[in-house]
Structure formats: C-alpha cells, structure tokens
C-alpha positions in Angstrom: 17.8 -41.5 -16.4 16.3 -42.9 -13.0 13.2 -42.2 -12.3 11.0 -41.2 -9.2 8.1 -41.7 -7.5 6.1 -40.8 -4.7 3.7 -42.7 -2.8 0.3 -40.4 -2.3 0.9 -40.2 1.2 4.4 -38.6 0.8 3.4 -36.2 -1.8 0.4 -35.2 0.6 3.2 -34.9 3.9 5.2 -32.6 1.7 2.2 -30.8 0.5 1.3 -30.3 4.3 4.8 -29.1 4.9 5.4 -27.0 2.0 1.9 -24.9 3.1 2.4 -24.4 6.7 6.0 -23.1 5.6 4.7 -20.6 4.1 1.5 -20.2 6.4 4.4 -19.1 9.3 3.8 -15.5 10.4 7.6 -15.2 10.7 7.8 -14.7 6.4 4.6 -12.5 6.5 5.9 -8.8 6.5 2.4 -7.8 7.6 3.3 -6.6 11.1 6.3 -4.3 9.2 3.7 -2.2 7.4 2.2 1.1 8.3 -1.6 0.7 9.1 -3.5 4.1 7.8 -5.3 4.4 11.0 -8.0 7.6 10.2 -9.1 6.5 6.5 -7.8 8.6 3.9 -10.1 12.1 3.1 -10.1 14.8 0.4 -11.0 18.6 0.8 -10.6 21.7 -0.6 -11.3 20.3 -3.9 -10.9 22.9 -6.7 -11.2 23.0 -10.8 -7.6 21.7 -10.9 -6.5 20.3 -7.3 -7.5 19.2 -4.2 -5.9 18.2 -0.7 -5.5 14.5 0.3 -4.8 13.3 4.0 -4.5 10.5 6.1 -2.2 9.4 9.4 -0.3 6.2 10.0 0.4 4.5 13.1 4.0 5.6 13.2 6.7 7.1 10.9 5.9 6.3 7.3 6.1 7.7 4.2 2.8 8.7 2.4 2.7 7.9 -1.2 -0.3 9.1 -3.8 -1.4 8.3 -6.6 -4.7 10.1 -8.8 -6.1 8.8 -12.2 -8.9 10.2 -14.1 -9.9 6.0 -14.5 -11.5 4.2 -11.8 -9.4 1.3 -11.9 -6.3 3.3 -11.8 -4.8 2.8 -14.8 -3.4 5.7 -15.6 -2.0 6.8 -12.2 -0.1 9.3 -11.9 2.0 8.9 -8.3 2.8 11.7 -6.4 6.2 12.4 -4.4 6.4 10.9 -1.3 5.9 12.7 2.1 7.0 11.7 5.0 5.4 11.8 8.1 6.0 11.2 11.6 6.2 12.6 15.4 5.9 16.4 14.4 2.8 16.0 12.3 1.3 13.3 14.6 2.0 10.9 11.9 -0.5 13.3 9.4 0.1 13.5 5.7 -1.1 16.4 4.3 -0.5 16.2 0.4 -2.1 19.1 -2.2 -2.6 17.7 -5.6 -2.3 20.5 -8.2 -2.3 20.8 -11.8 -5.1 18.6 -12.5 -7.4 18.2 -15.5 -10.8 20.0 -15.0 -14.0 18.7 -15.9 -12.8 15.0 -15.0 -13.5 12.7 -12.3 -10.2 11.9 -10.4 -9.7 8.8 -8.4 -6.8 8.4 -5.9 -5.6 6.2 -3.6 -2.9 6.2 -0.5 -0.2 3.9 1.0 1.9 3.9 3.7 5.6 3.0 3.2 7.4 2.0 5.9 10.6 3.6 6.1 12.9 1.1 7.1 11.9 -1.6 4.3 9.3 0.0 1.8 6.7 -2.2 2.5 3.4 -0.8 1.8 0.1 -0.7 3.7 
C-alpha cells in the first residue's frame, strides 16, 4: 500500500481551506432561526400552574419545556403553539398540572415553520 505524505505547508493550507469553508455564512442556518424579540415571561403562578409567554420576530412554533431541576435533565415538553400575525407573533401557554411545592424551571425556543430550526 503506497504511503501518502504531506508537507507542513500542504497541511496548513488544507486546514485553512477547511476552516474557511466551515465558517462560510452560507452554511449557517442562523438566518433562518426565529428570534425571541421580547424575552420570555411567566405569570399567573398558582400552586399547580403558570402562564409562559414570548414573542418571535416572525411566524414560528413556540416550544416550551419545563422541569423540576435547573439542569433541565427531567424536562417535559408541552405541545407546540403556532405564533403569527393574528397574535402579533406572541405565544401564550398555560402550564397546568405542575407539581406543588417545587421550583419549576422552564425554557422556550422558537422553531421556524418551514424547517424546524430552533432559536
């Protein structure tokens, strides 16, 4: 089997070309991600529920997860909510059936309707 060898210069040029290709904006999906424009809010907290809301910069699916651990290792997903022009891109979800007397941690992401990219 023939041995293939590279000079240091060839290796550096190859690495530079690979780095440039990976860093190209055309490969990034960041432009297709919906942005959360007004943060994430919670309110109407009760012993077993709360309301979570957020606003996207365009039509999206609002995905909410909640957990009883800060690491979100036991996260439970809530069915997605579509946000769009009728709601001014704002989603408002009522979480119910939450365990009493525990801290509840939550996370909201927005998913593009076309490709599922998350923010």
